[in-house]
PAMI-311642 format. One line per 8 residues: number of its first residue (from 1); their letters; for each residue x, y, z of C-alpha. Coordinates in Angstrom, 2 decimals, padded with zeros to 5 digits, always signed. Layout:
NUM) A) X Y Z ~ ...
//
This chain:
1) XXXXXXXX) -000.03 +000.05 +000.25 ~ +001.48 +003.82 -000.99 ~ +001.91 +005.33 +002.26 ~ -000.20 +008.60 +003.39 ~ +001.60 +011.45 +002.42 ~ +002.21 +012.69 +006.21 ~ +003.20 +009.27 +007.39 ~ +006.82 +008.29 +007.76
9) XXXXXXXX) +008.20 +004.95 +008.87 ~ +009.60 +004.04 +012.16 ~ +012.97 +006.18 +012.44 ~ +015.33 +003.06 +013.17 ~ +017.93 +001.09 +011.54 ~ +017.85 -001.43 +008.32 ~ +018.83 -004.94 +008.16 ~ +021.77 -004.98 +006.09
17) XXXXXXXX) +021.26 -007.36 +002.71 ~ +022.70 -011.10 +003.47 ~ +024.97 -012.07 +000.81 ~ +027.07 -014.82 -000.19 ~ +029.05 -015.58 -002.78 ~ +028.65 -017.46 -005.84 ~ +030.21 -018.46 -008.98 ~ +028.54 -017.12 -011.81
25) XXXXXXXX) +028.17 -018.47 -015.49 ~ +031.70 -017.38 -016.46 ~ +033.37 -019.07 -012.77 ~ +033.50 -015.69 -011.46 ~ +032.66 -014.71 -007.77 ~ +029.24 -012.79 -007.87 ~ +027.19 -011.31 -004.81 ~ +024.11 -013.32 -004.26
33) XXXXXXXX) +020.84 -012.80 -001.99 ~ +020.10 -015.12 +000.70 ~ +017.15 -013.58 +001.11 ~ +015.35 -013.64 -002.72 ~ +017.54 -016.51 -003.58 ~ +018.44 -014.26 -006.72 ~ +022.16 -012.55 -007.93 ~ +022.72 -009.03 -008.04
41) XXXXXXXX) +024.39 -009.13 -011.40 ~ +026.60 -011.69 -013.13 ~ +030.26 -010.90 -013.15 ~ +030.88 -011.94 -016.74 ~ +028.23 -009.52 -018.45 ~ +026.61 -007.43 -015.34 ~ +027.70 -004.31 -017.00 ~ +026.82 -005.10 -020.44
49) XXXXXXXX) +023.02 -005.69 -019.04 ~ +022.79 -002.55 -017.33 ~ +023.72 -001.11 -020.60 ~ +021.65 -002.76 -022.69 ~ +018.51 -002.87 -020.30 ~ +018.38 +000.41 -018.41 ~ +020.55 +002.80 -020.57 ~ +019.43 +002.29 -023.86
57) XXXXXXXX) +016.65 +001.44 -023.54 ~ +015.61 +005.01 -022.01 ~ +018.06 +006.43 -024.97 ~ +019.84 +007.82 -022.37 ~ +023.05 +008.58 -024.60 ~ +021.08 +010.69 -026.94 ~ +018.81 +012.48 -023.85 ~ +022.16 +013.44 -022.29
65) XXXXXXXX) +023.68 +014.52 -025.30 ~ +020.98 +017.03 -025.92 ~ +020.06 +018.03 -022.22 ~ +020.06 +021.63 -022.38 ~ +018.53 +022.59 -019.08 ~ +019.48 +024.25 -016.11 ~ +018.00 +021.91 -013.77 ~ +019.60 +018.52 -013.55
73) XXXXXXXX) +018.24 +015.45 -015.35 ~ +016.70 +013.15 -012.73 ~ +017.11 +009.21 -012.97 ~ +014.91 +007.14 -010.46 ~ +015.58 +003.43 -009.51 ~ +013.81 +000.80 -007.59 ~ +016.25 -001.25 -006.07 ~ +020.16 +000.30 -005.70
81) XXXXXXXX) +022.02 -002.89 -005.08 ~ +025.33 -002.57 -005.69 ~ +025.15 +000.80 -007.18 ~ +026.17 -000.80 -010.93 ~ +023.20 +000.43 -012.52 ~ +023.58 +004.15 -011.01 ~ +027.71 +003.96 -011.67 ~ +027.16 +002.86 -015.33
89) XXXXXXXX) +024.79 +006.15 -015.66 ~ +027.02 +008.22 -014.30 ~ +029.83 +006.90 -016.91 ~ +027.36 +007.48 -019.80 ~ +026.65 +011.00 -018.39 ~ +029.90 +012.26 -018.23 ~ +030.55 +010.55 -021.92 ~ +027.69 +012.24 -023.33
97) XXXXXXXX) +026.28 +015.58 -021.66 ~ +027.36 +018.71 -022.36 ~ +029.90 +020.13 -019.81 ~ +027.36 +022.44 -018.03 ~ +024.72 +020.10 -017.50 ~ +023.92 +018.21 -014.11 ~ +022.69 +014.70 -012.95 ~ +020.69 +013.50 -010.31
105) XXXXXXXX) +020.46 +010.10 -009.34 ~ +017.86 +009.00 -006.81 ~ +017.48 +005.34 -005.62 ~ +015.33 +003.34 -003.32 ~ +017.01 +000.46 -001.02 ~ +015.38 -001.65 +001.67 ~ +018.16 -003.70 +002.56 ~ +021.62 -001.56 +002.24
113) XXXXXXXX) +024.74 -003.51 +001.20 ~ +027.17 -003.27 +004.38 ~ +030.24 -001.22 +002.93 ~ +032.99 -003.73 +002.50 ~ +030.44 -005.78 +000.80 ~ +029.56 -002.82 -001.50 ~ +032.91 -002.33 -002.34 ~ +034.28 -005.73 -003.11
121) XXXXXXXX) +031.18 -005.83 -005.45 ~ +032.47 -003.17 -007.60 ~ +035.63 -004.56 -007.47 ~ +034.72 -006.42 -010.48 ~ +035.05 -003.37 -012.71 ~ +038.49 -001.65 -012.81 ~ +037.42 +001.31 -015.18 ~ +034.42 +002.31 -012.66
129) XXXXXXXX) +036.91 +002.08 -009.48 ~ +037.21 +006.16 -009.45 ~ +033.65 +006.53 -009.09 ~ +033.31 +003.40 -006.82 ~ +035.58 +005.06 -004.67 ~ +033.39 +008.05 -004.43 ~ +030.39 +005.98 -003.73 ~ +032.05 +003.86 -000.90
137) XXXXXXXX) +033.33 +006.77 +000.87 ~ +030.26 +008.09 +001.19 ~ +027.87 +005.12 +002.29 ~ +025.85 +006.04 +004.74 ~ +024.70 +004.22 +007.37 ~ +021.92 +002.23 +007.59 ~ +019.38 +004.28 +008.40 ~ +015.64 +004.70 +007.17
145) XXXXXXXX) +015.33 +007.85 +005.80 ~ +017.27 +010.60 +002.66 ~ +021.22 +010.46 +002.37 ~ +022.51 +012.42 -000.51 ~ +025.81 +012.38 -001.31 ~ +028.08 +013.92 -003.77 ~ +029.83 +011.95 -006.33 ~ +031.24 +014.90 -007.81
153) XXXXXXXX) +030.47 +018.88 -008.80 ~ +028.05 +018.00 -011.72 ~ +026.38 +014.09 -009.82 ~ +024.20 +013.78 -006.92 ~ +022.79 +010.61 -005.91 ~ +020.07 +010.48 -003.16 ~ +019.98 +006.96 -001.37 ~ +016.38 +006.34 +000.06
161) XXXXXXXX) +016.43 +003.83 +002.32 ~ +013.30 +001.81 +003.17 ~ +010.62 +000.00 +001.08 ~ +010.34 +001.68 -002.04 ~ +006.63 +002.20 -002.50 ~ +007.07 +003.97 +000.81 ~ +010.07 +005.76 -000.08 ~ +008.29 +007.14 -003.53
169) XXXXXXXX) +005.24 +008.20 -001.86 ~ +007.55 +010.27 +000.43 ~ +009.95 +011.14 -002.48 ~ +009.61 +015.34 -003.10 ~ +010.69 +015.21 -007.06 ~ +010.02 +014.66 -010.53 ~ +011.88 +011.65 -012.80 ~ +012.92 +012.00 -016.20
177) XXXXXXXX) +013.85 +008.48 -016.59 ~ +013.09 +005.47 -014.55 ~ +015.25 +001.93 -013.79 ~ +012.45 -000.01 -012.65 ~ +015.29 -002.70 -011.23 ~ +014.71 -005.54 -007.92 ~ +014.70 -008.86 -007.85 ~ +012.71 -010.42 -009.82
185) XXXXXXXX) +008.74 -010.62 -009.37 ~ +008.81 -014.29 -008.83 ~ +011.58 -013.79 -006.40 ~ +010.25 -010.60 -004.83 ~ +006.68 -010.38 -005.04 ~ +006.37 -008.03 -002.38 ~ +007.85 -004.92 -004.71 ~ +006.10 -005.77 -007.48
193) XXXXXXXX) +002.79 -004.22 -007.18 ~ +000.10 -001.65 -008.25 ~ +001.10 +000.68 -005.61 ~ +004.49 +000.99 -006.96 ~ +003.38 +001.34 -010.24 ~ +001.27 +004.24 -009.19 ~ +004.01 +006.09 -007.01 ~ +005.99 +005.86 -010.53
201) XXXXXXXX) +003.78 +007.51 -012.45 ~ +003.03 +010.43 -009.64 ~ +006.71 +011.14 -009.56 ~ +007.15 +011.30 -013.25 ~ +007.80 +014.29 -015.23 ~ +005.70 +014.45 -018.84 ~ +007.39 +012.23 -021.02 ~ +009.13 +010.28 -018.38
209) XXXXXXXX) +010.70 +007.04 -019.70 ~ +010.95 +003.77 -017.83 ~ +013.02 +000.41 -019.28 ~ +012.96 -003.06 -016.77 ~ +014.42 -006.60 -017.20 ~ +011.23 -008.11 -016.76 ~ +007.94 -008.84 -019.25 ~ +005.54 -010.22 -015.97
217) XXXXXXXX) +002.35 -009.93 -016.53 ~ +001.58 -008.01 -013.01 ~ +004.42 -005.53 -014.22 ~ +002.73 -005.23 -017.15 ~ -000.68 -004.47 -016.00 ~ +000.50 -002.18 -013.27 ~ +002.34 -000.13 -015.58 ~ -000.84 +000.52 -017.89
225) XXXXXXXX) -003.30 +000.70 -014.82 ~ -000.54 +003.66 -013.73 ~ -000.65 +005.79 -017.11 ~ +002.96 +004.08 -018.54 ~ +002.45 +003.31 -022.33 ~ +004.79 -000.21 -022.88 ~ +005.88 -002.31 -025.42 ~ +008.35 -005.47 -025.78
233) XXXXXXXX) +011.98 -004.82 -027.07 ~ +014.69 -007.22 -027.41 ~ +015.84 -008.57 -023.96 ~ +019.33 -009.24 -023.23 ~ +021.13 -012.34 -023.50 ~ +019.23 -015.48 -022.76 ~ +015.96 -013.02 -022.07 ~ +014.62 -012.49 -025.26
241) XXXXXXXX) +012.35 -009.57 -024.12 ~ +012.09 -006.75 -022.05 ~ +009.61 -003.64 -021.12 ~ +010.20 -000.10 -022.08 ~ +007.83 +002.83 -022.49 ~ +006.87 +006.52 -021.41 ~ +004.26 +007.91 -019.40 ~ +002.79 +011.14 -021.29
249) XXXXXXXX) +000.82 +012.95 -018.94 ~ +001.61 +011.81 -015.13 ~ -001.31 +012.00 -012.85 ~ -001.80 +014.98 -010.82 ~ -000.13 +014.80 -007.33 ~ -003.00 +014.16 -004.50 ~ -000.61 +015.25 -001.61 ~ -001.61 +018.44 -001.61
257) XXXXXXXX) -005.00 +018.26 -000.65 ~ -004.43 +017.95 +002.78 ~ -002.15 +020.87 +002.68 ~ -002.46 +023.25 -000.23 ~ -000.33 +025.88 +001.39 ~ +002.98 +023.87 +001.42 ~ +002.20 +023.71 -002.87 ~ +005.90 +024.88 -004.28
265) XXXXXXXX) +006.02 +027.60 -006.09 ~ +006.91 +027.57 -009.68 ~ +010.48 +027.29 -010.83 ~ +011.89 +030.35 -011.91 ~ +015.37 +031.69 -013.16 ~ +018.30 +031.39 -010.83 ~ +021.48 +032.85 -012.38 ~ +022.14 +035.04 -009.93
273) XXXXXXXX) +021.04 +035.04 -006.26 ~ +022.06 +037.29 -003.65 ~ +022.29 +035.84 +000.36 ~ +021.46 +038.10 +003.18 ~ +023.74 +037.05 +006.25 ~ +027.08 +035.21 +005.98 ~ +026.59 +032.84 +009.17 ~ +026.58 +029.09 +008.95
281) XXXXXXXX) +022.87 +029.57 +007.11 ~ +023.97 +031.96 +004.86 ~ +027.05 +030.49 +004.04 ~ +025.80 +026.78 +003.57 ~ +023.46 +028.88 +001.44 ~ +025.56 +030.42 -001.07 ~ +027.90 +027.63 -001.42 ~ +025.08 +025.01 -001.86
289) XXXXXXXX) +023.95 +027.45 -004.83 ~ +027.77 +028.14 -006.22 ~ +028.01 +024.47 -006.39 ~ +025.30 +024.65 -008.94 ~ +026.55 +027.29 -011.27 ~ +024.84 +029.78 -009.77 ~ +026.42 +033.44 -009.47 ~ +025.86 +034.38 -005.59
297) XXXXXXXX) +026.73 +037.37 -003.82 ~ +026.98 +037.32 +000.00 ~ +025.86 +039.98 +002.04 ~ +026.90 +040.50 +005.25 ~ +027.17 +043.93 +007.53 ~ +030.55 +042.43 +009.57 ~ +031.89 +039.29 +007.12 ~ +031.13 +035.71 +006.95
305) XXXXXXXX) +031.35 +034.28 +010.26 ~ +031.20 +037.37 +012.85 ~ +027.56 +036.98 +014.30 ~ +026.26 +034.04 +016.39 ~ +028.28 +031.83 +014.03 ~ +031.53 +033.12 +014.63 ~ +032.96 +030.69 +017.87 ~ +036.29 +029.19 +016.78
313) XXXXXXXX) +034.58 +025.51 +018.45 ~ +030.65 +024.83 +017.50 ~ +029.15 +021.54 +018.73 ~ +027.84 +019.39 +016.22 ~ +025.12 +017.41 +017.96 ~ +021.75 +016.72 +018.51 ~ +018.95 +016.15 +021.60 ~ +016.50 +013.96 +020.34
321) XXXXXXXX) +012.88 +013.55 +021.25 ~ +012.32 +010.08 +023.39 ~ +009.14 +009.87 +021.50 ~ +009.49 +010.08 +017.43 ~ +008.80 +013.30 +015.82 ~ +009.16 +015.54 +013.09 ~ +011.76 +017.89 +014.59 ~ +014.09 +014.95 +015.42
329) XXXXXXXX) +013.85 +013.46 +012.20 ~ +015.02 +016.22 +010.92 ~ +017.83 +017.24 +013.01 ~ +018.75 +013.22 +013.10 ~ +018.88 +013.53 +008.95 ~ +020.68 +016.92 +009.25 ~ +023.66 +015.44 +011.72 ~ +024.06 +012.54 +009.21
337) XXXXXXXX) +023.85 +014.61 +006.38 ~ +026.28 +016.87 +008.11 ~ +029.12 +014.24 +008.68 ~ +029.33 +013.21 +004.85 ~ +028.82 +016.97 +003.98 ~ +032.33 +017.90 +005.99 ~ +033.77 +014.48 +004.98 ~ +033.56 +015.71 +001.11
345) XXXXXXXX) +034.61 +019.46 +002.03 ~ +037.36 +019.14 +004.50 ~ +038.40 +015.23 +004.23 ~ +041.58 +016.56 +006.26 ~ +039.67 +017.84 +009.27 ~ +041.64 +021.29 +009.62 ~ +038.03 +022.77 +010.09 ~ +036.23 +019.80 +012.29
353) XXXXXXXX) +036.85 +016.69 +014.64 ~ +034.66 +013.88 +014.17 ~ +035.68 +012.53 +017.69 ~ +032.00 +012.39 +018.68 ~ +029.95 +013.21 +021.50 ~ +028.81 +012.21 +024.77 ~ +025.10 +013.39 +026.04 ~ +025.20 +012.60 +029.73
361) XXXXXXXX) +022.07 +011.58 +032.44 ~ +022.91 +013.46 +035.23 ~ +019.81 +012.60 +036.70 ~ +017.17 +010.11 +037.10 ~ +014.75 +012.31 +034.91 ~ +017.17 +012.32 +032.02 ~ +018.22 +008.73 +032.14 ~ +014.52 +007.48 +031.88
369) XXXXXXXX) +014.32 +010.14 +029.06 ~ +017.05 +008.21 +027.58 ~ +016.38 +004.81 +028.55 ~ +012.71 +005.26 +026.98 ~ +014.68 +007.00 +023.46 ~ +016.88 +003.97 +023.40 ~ +013.47 +001.56 +023.35 ~ +011.71 +003.68 +020.58
377) XXXXXXXX) +014.95 +003.89 +018.27 ~ +016.53 +000.92 +017.35 ~ +018.90 +002.84 +015.67 ~ +022.77 +001.47 +014.72 ~ +025.25 +001.98 +017.33 ~ +027.16 +003.59 +015.08 ~ +024.47 +006.51 +015.07 ~ +023.84 +006.55 +018.57
385) XXXXXXXX) +024.31 +003.90 +021.42 ~ +023.83 +003.93 +025.59 ~ +026.77 +003.84 +027.74 ~ +027.48 +003.10 +031.28 ~ +029.22 +005.84 +033.56 ~ +032.38 +003.45 +032.84 ~ +031.96 +003.77 +029.02 ~ +031.76 +007.27 +029.09
393) XXXXXXXX) +034.67 +008.21 +031.44 ~ +036.61 +006.22 +029.06 ~ +034.92 +008.08 +025.82 ~ +035.67 +011.34 +027.82 ~ +038.96 +010.56 +029.05 ~ +037.81 +011.72 +032.33 ~ +035.90 +009.96 +035.33 ~ +032.18 +010.29 +034.99
401) XXXXXXXX) +029.60 +009.32 +037.60 ~ +027.00 +008.80 +035.12 ~ +026.47 +007.13 +032.05 ~ +024.14 +008.72 +028.61 ~ +024.20 +008.50 +025.04 ~ +026.93 +008.29 +022.59 ~ +026.59 +009.94 +019.58 ~ +030.33 +008.34 +017.89
409) XXXXXXXX) +029.18 +010.44 +014.33 ~ +029.18 +013.78 +016.15 ~ +032.29 +015.98 +017.10 ~ +032.89 +019.72 +016.87 ~ +033.44 +022.46 +014.42 ~ +035.31 +025.45 +013.42 ~ +032.35 +027.91 +012.80 ~ +034.09 +030.95 +011.78
417) XXXXXXXX) +036.68 +029.23 +009.87 ~ +034.19 +027.23 +008.48 ~ +031.59 +030.56 +007.73 ~ +035.01 +031.78 +005.44 ~ +035.77 +028.95 +003.38 ~ +032.48 +028.33 +002.54 ~ +032.41 +032.25 +001.84 ~ +035.17 +031.91 -000.46
425) XXXXXXXX) +033.68 +028.82 -002.67 ~ +034.00 +029.36 -006.53 ~ +030.76 +031.81 -007.71 ~ +030.62 +033.16 -004.17 ~ +031.28 +036.76 -004.01 ~ +031.38 +038.17 -000.24 ~ +030.06 +041.60 -000.04 ~ +030.18 +044.00 +002.93
433) XXXXXXXX) +027.46 +046.08 +003.68 ~ +023.56 +046.20 +005.02 ~ +020.23 +045.89 +002.87 ~ +018.10 +048.44 +003.69 ~ +015.56 +047.64 +000.97 ~ +014.15 +044.58 -000.13 ~ +011.40 +044.62 -003.26 ~ +010.62 +042.79 -006.23
441) XXXXXXXX) +011.17 +044.35 -009.89 ~ +008.00 +044.21 -011.46 ~ +005.30 +043.22 -009.20 ~ +002.87 +041.94 -012.02 ~ +006.01 +039.66 -013.30 ~ +006.79 +036.17 -011.70 ~ +010.24 +036.45 -013.33 ~ +011.15 +039.94 -012.24
449) XXXXXXXX) +013.34 +039.57 -009.98 ~ +014.46 +041.56 -006.98 ~ +015.91 +044.86 -006.00 ~ +018.08 +045.10 -003.04 ~ +019.22 +048.62 -001.79 ~ +022.25 +048.48 -000.10 ~ +024.79 +050.72 +002.18 ~ +028.52 +050.33 +003.14
457) XXXXXXXX) +029.86 +048.13 +000.72 ~ +033.38 +047.11 +001.45 ~ +035.07 +050.33 +002.58 ~ +032.71 +052.48 +000.89 ~ +031.02 +055.65 +003.10 ~ +028.14 +053.28 +005.04 ~ +025.86 +056.14 +004.50 ~ +025.97 +055.79 +000.75
465) XXXXXXXX) +023.43 +053.54 -001.24 ~ +023.57 +051.28 -004.36 ~ +021.32 +049.01 -005.50 ~ +021.52 +045.44 -007.06 ~ +019.00 +043.19 -009.04 ~ +019.44 +039.66 -008.90 ~ +017.02 +036.91 -010.11 ~ +016.24 +035.55 -006.67
473) XXXXXXXX) +016.88 +036.33 -002.73 ~ +017.86 +034.19 +000.06 ~ +017.31 +035.64 +003.54 ~ +019.43 +033.66 +006.41 ~ +019.98 +037.55 +008.76 ~ +019.23 +035.55 +012.36 ~ +017.47 +037.55 +014.45 ~ +017.10 +040.09 +011.52
481) XXXXXXXX) +015.54 +038.06 +008.96 ~ +012.23 +039.17 +009.90 ~ +013.06 +042.35 +009.62 ~ +011.75 +042.86 +006.06 ~ +008.31 +043.48 +004.77 ~ +007.66 +039.96 +003.38 ~ +008.78 +038.03 +006.30 ~ +007.45 +040.21 +009.24
489) XXXXXXXX) +004.77 +037.43 +009.92 ~ +007.41 +035.00 +011.08 ~ +008.11 +035.08 +014.84 ~ +011.47 +034.92 +015.36 ~ +012.64 +034.78 +019.39 ~ +016.41 +036.10 +019.95 ~ +018.32 +033.99 +022.50 ~ +021.77 +035.02 +024.02
497) XXXXXXXX) +024.33 +032.58 +024.54 ~ +027.92 +032.99 +026.35 ~ +030.45 +030.94 +026.06 ~ +033.55 +030.52 +028.32 ~ +037.57 +030.15 +027.40 ~ +040.29 +028.91 +029.87 ~ +043.79 +028.55 +028.66 ~ +044.71 +025.10 +030.18
505) XXXXXXXX) +047.99 +024.92 +032.73 ~ +050.17 +022.05 +031.46 ~ +049.49 +018.74 +032.42 ~ +045.58 +019.48 +032.94 ~ +042.87 +017.11 +032.29 ~ +041.05 +017.72 +029.32 ~ +038.01 +015.99 +027.89 ~ +038.98 +014.27 +025.08
513) XXXXXXXX) +034.94 +014.11 +023.65 ~ +032.27 +016.66 +023.53 ~ +030.51 +016.14 +026.93 ~ +027.27 +017.54 +027.27 ~ +024.49 +017.66 +029.81 ~ +022.79 +021.16 +030.75 ~ +026.19 +022.66 +029.35 ~ +028.87 +021.30 +027.07
521) XXXXXXXX) +032.99 +021.15 +027.44 ~ +034.86 +021.00 +024.23 ~ +038.33 +019.15 +023.71 ~ +040.90 +021.53 +023.92 ~ +041.49 +023.61 +021.06 ~ +044.95 +025.68 +020.48 ~ +045.22 +024.70 +024.52 ~ +042.21 +026.39 +025.12
529) XXXXXXXX) +039.00 +024.87 +027.30 ~ +035.84 +025.97 +025.52 ~ +032.72 +025.48 +028.14 ~ +029.48 +026.77 +028.15 ~ +026.92 +028.07 +027.02 ~ +024.68 +030.70 +028.96 ~ +020.84 +030.90 +027.49 ~ +019.11 +034.09 +027.80
537) XXXXXXXX) +015.82 +033.99 +025.80 ~ +014.91 +037.80 +024.96 ~ +018.32 +038.99 +025.52 ~ +020.06 +040.81 +021.96 ~ +022.93 +041.67 +024.09 ~ +025.88 +040.55 +022.56 ~ +028.31 +042.00 +025.48 ~ +030.44 +039.49 +027.13
545) XXXXXXXX) +029.48 +039.09 +030.94 ~ +031.52 +037.52 +034.30 ~ +027.96 +036.74 +035.67 ~ +027.46 +034.19 +032.65 ~ +031.28 +033.32 +032.89 ~ +030.31 +032.57 +036.73 ~ +027.21 +030.61 +035.43 ~ +029.08 +028.72 +032.90
553) XXXXXXXX) +031.24 +027.66 +035.71 ~ +028.55 +026.46 +037.76 ~ +026.96 +024.31 +034.82 ~ +030.64 +022.94 +034.46 ~ +030.64 +021.57 +037.61 ~ +027.02 +020.34 +037.26 ~ +027.88 +018.61 +033.62 ~ +031.03 +017.02 +034.84
561) XXXXXXXX) +031.44 +016.95 +038.65 ~ +034.61 +017.41 +040.42 ~ +036.54 +018.67 +036.97 ~ +036.54 +022.52 +037.97 ~ +038.31 +021.22 +041.38 ~ +040.80 +019.31 +039.13 ~ +041.62 +022.43 +036.78 ~ +042.09 +024.53 +039.85
569) XXXXXXXX) +044.81 +021.90 +041.13 ~ +046.34 +022.18 +038.26 ~ +047.04 +025.64 +038.76 ~ +044.37 +027.29 +036.57 ~ +042.69 +030.14 +036.90 ~ +039.16 +029.67 +037.46 ~ +038.00 +033.37 +038.75 ~ +035.25 +034.51 +036.38
577) XXXXXXXX) +037.62 +037.84 +035.56 ~ +040.09 +035.52 +034.00 ~ +037.94 +033.92 +031.76 ~ +037.77 +034.78 +027.81 ~ +035.09 +033.85 +025.86 ~ +032.25 +035.75 +023.76 ~ +028.64 +036.24 +023.85 ~ +026.32 +036.16 +020.39
585) XXXXXXXX) +022.35 +036.05 +019.80 ~ +020.78 +033.43 +018.00 ~ +017.49 +033.07 +016.41 ~ +014.83 +030.81 +017.62 ~ +011.30 +029.94 +016.08 ~ +008.74 +029.19 +018.67 ~ +008.58 +025.72 +017.92 ~ +012.36 +025.38 +018.15
593) XXXXXXXX) +012.28 +024.11 +014.44 ~ +014.19 +026.37 +011.70 ~ +012.83 +028.06 +008.93 ~ +013.35 +026.94 +005.65 ~ +011.94 +027.52 +002.23 ~ +009.84 +029.98 +000.57 ~ +008.69 +032.59 +001.76 ~ +004.48 +032.89 +002.45
601) XXXXXXXX) +002.84 +035.97 +000.83 ~ +001.00 +035.70 +004.32 ~ -001.99 +038.13 +003.40 ~ -002.46 +035.66 +000.78 ~ -002.59 +032.55 +003.04 ~ -004.92 +034.66 +005.26 ~ -007.34 +035.68 +002.77 ~ -007.33 +031.89 +001.00
609) XXXXXXXX) -007.54 +029.82 +004.17 ~ -009.73 +032.50 +005.76 ~ -012.62 +029.37 +006.37 ~ -010.33 +027.50 +008.53 ~ -010.49 +029.93 +011.19 ~ -013.81 +028.86 +012.16 ~ -013.61 +025.16 +011.38 ~ -009.68 +024.08 +010.44
617) XXXXXXXX) -011.48 +021.01 +008.09 ~ -012.86 +023.38 +005.89 ~ -009.52 +023.05 +003.44 ~ -009.72 +025.32 +000.32 ~ -007.85 +023.57 -002.99 ~ -005.92 +027.26 -003.65 ~ -002.42 +026.68 -003.77 ~ -000.15 +028.51 -001.61
625) XXXXXXXX) +000.96 +031.84 -002.49 ~ +005.00 +032.61 -002.02 ~ +006.48 +035.54 -002.68 ~ +008.10 +034.83 -006.06 ~ +011.97 +033.89 -005.81 ~ +012.28 +034.97 -002.24 ~ +013.49 +032.60 +000.11 ~ +014.66 +031.68 +004.24
633) XXXXXXXX) +017.19 +030.10 +006.23 ~ +016.85 +031.00 +010.04 ~ +015.87 +030.08 +013.71 ~ +018.73 +027.22 +013.82 ~ +019.45 +028.52 +017.36 ~ +022.15 +026.35 +019.05 ~ +022.21 +023.34 +016.68 ~ +022.51 +025.43 +013.24
641) XXXXXXXX) +025.83 +023.00 +012.44 ~ +023.24 +019.80 +012.39 ~ +020.45 +021.69 +010.63 ~ +022.42 +024.60 +008.12 ~ +023.96 +022.16 +005.82 ~ +020.89 +020.14 +005.14 ~ +018.59 +023.22 +004.95 ~ +020.94 +024.51 +002.44
649) XXXXXXXX) +020.33 +021.98 -000.02 ~ +016.68 +021.71 +000.71 ~ +016.31 +025.47 +000.02 ~ +019.06 +024.95 -003.36 ~ +017.00 +021.69 -004.54 ~ +014.21 +023.52 -004.43 ~ +015.08 +026.93 -005.95 ~ +017.11 +024.87 -008.67
657) XXXXXXXX) +013.75 +022.64 -009.30 ~ +015.50 +019.65 -008.04 ~ +014.27 +016.16 -006.29 ~ +014.56 +017.55 -002.48 ~ +017.13 +016.15 +000.06 ~ +014.16 +015.42 +002.71 ~ +011.07 +013.51 +002.43 ~ +007.80 +015.98 +001.97
665) XXXXXXXX) +006.42 +015.42 +005.58 ~ +010.19 +016.68 +006.89 ~ +010.06 +020.08 +004.18 ~ +006.16 +020.87 +004.95 ~ +007.58 +020.93 +008.87 ~ +010.70 +023.33 +007.80 ~ +008.12 +025.38 +005.72 ~ +008.21 +028.78 +007.03
673) XXXXXXXX) +004.87 +029.60 +006.16 ~ +004.25 +026.87 +009.13 ~ +003.40 +029.39 +011.64 ~ +001.22 +031.17 +009.60 ~ -001.53 +027.95 +009.30 ~ -001.06 +027.57 +012.79 ~ -001.72 +030.84 +014.08 ~ -004.63 +031.26 +011.48
681) XXXXXX) -006.44 +028.05 +012.91 ~ -006.03 +029.23 +016.61 ~ -007.69 +032.65 +015.69 ~ -004.58 +034.41 +015.94 ~ -003.77 +035.50 +012.62 ~ -004.26 +039.47 +012.46
//
């Protein structure tokens, strides 16, 4: 059965594929599925079969050669397996596509291979070794959800781990060509059913093609019922026939009946984009767009990493709810994404440390919450696991009276340096200045672009104003993000936070891992221990205070009992006046999830959905209206290192008309208009 649009499967780890290695017809060892009693491919002719069945039958060499669109060509696949099909498609794309073309691969997999098995399977083709290495290096943990990999600058792969039909029902994106693959219908009948073909049809672009090795009756009937025209064509090897075809007019997407306000805005030009704000939110968006060939102007009054993202160390961590909710799903997806993103961006780890994070249970209530979390979320130990006090102390390198949760993939990042690195990306032009005005160039023109009025550009007269015209704008200015007429309806709360820094005396103990409870302590950087942080909602003063240093010292004692005394014994001066530190103001939304997506036309929403103020079940069919070409990434709070890279991809993907890196319900959860609808239903809309 196709998953409902608001349904998400359990947040859990997946069973890895069970393989044995058998000799194929050529006498070579090839992977064989123990569960489905079927081969993944033949080492003798597996690649030739892929090229015949999927590449040639979808006319990919010809279509790649003729591809002129600014969006990527999108291939969808039902069953990733070893990845051979996708690597062959990538090689075909490199051989035939224009230099500025892009390829986006989307593939589902319910039983992902273990990393070592994947590497062994793909070693059969030495000429694919470089591509296979890029895949294996980024191979994600076996966790249900979407995992985005950057195979190279032009090629992106989204792995959707979970049941194929369920995954396609949750996909937000449209496909140009389908590889209808998987174990044979006789071996895996649970996959080949009408709901699968209906989900494929609903995620197809007009004229999308498909190809499959099978001619089984259930496949032919299901494809025809879903709207695909099929024909028999010559098969490969001993298979006399196979199927290929297309769908000219895909069915309407019915998922928006319950949430028409989240209907995505129409695609529009994106040659030049301005990003307002050069913290983590802004620089990640700028780099994501530049990687897609967009010319980005990055505007900030102080320069990259000068605001709340300007700490020398920031924790890459999450705190997940005991009972699964959309916010926890989004943040865990963000953490896993950020880890792969950092490894690809900075493999030498000059900007980050993957040392892990310990989240201690310093009281009975937190211990019970963590136990409930572990019971509700059977995730791989490589993602999160419970540890007792002894193991926690061993990991932290300190004596600890409490156990907790260990996140091995988390760590810490040089936030300020990361912002500067991203701002220097090819295709990004960083400008010092303040945006004093933002207006559409032509009110009646959907493609008219935006005019920004700026002052103080790079050393000029701060009062001298000039204008900048661009196709689209992304607002990522923290607490100032709702300071424009178009964003005034989006509530943001300033939250002041202050960290403390202590120069460690020689021989002083120090945590080997980020350790957090009410506060946190970092492994030392350049001989300095960073700990904190204070939390003061509705306080926008960024001046460091001795009182906050005193608070941080108290929090350090609560998190690591006896540690401040050990520091003092080693000769550290723990008086608040002796500590260094930094205060900054972060932005938070009322529900503590970021805003990431198109900016809603709040007045239009209040008009179009006014009936819901009296009866929330009276949902008009009117699609949500947005300010064309205006986007926002804000309200990342204290977890921006986990959320900003993924939300940057979310915005860049939507802006560039690509499949999204999150399931539809999670993209909707992050939509900036969610608060407008919530207030309208509760009678709080203006």
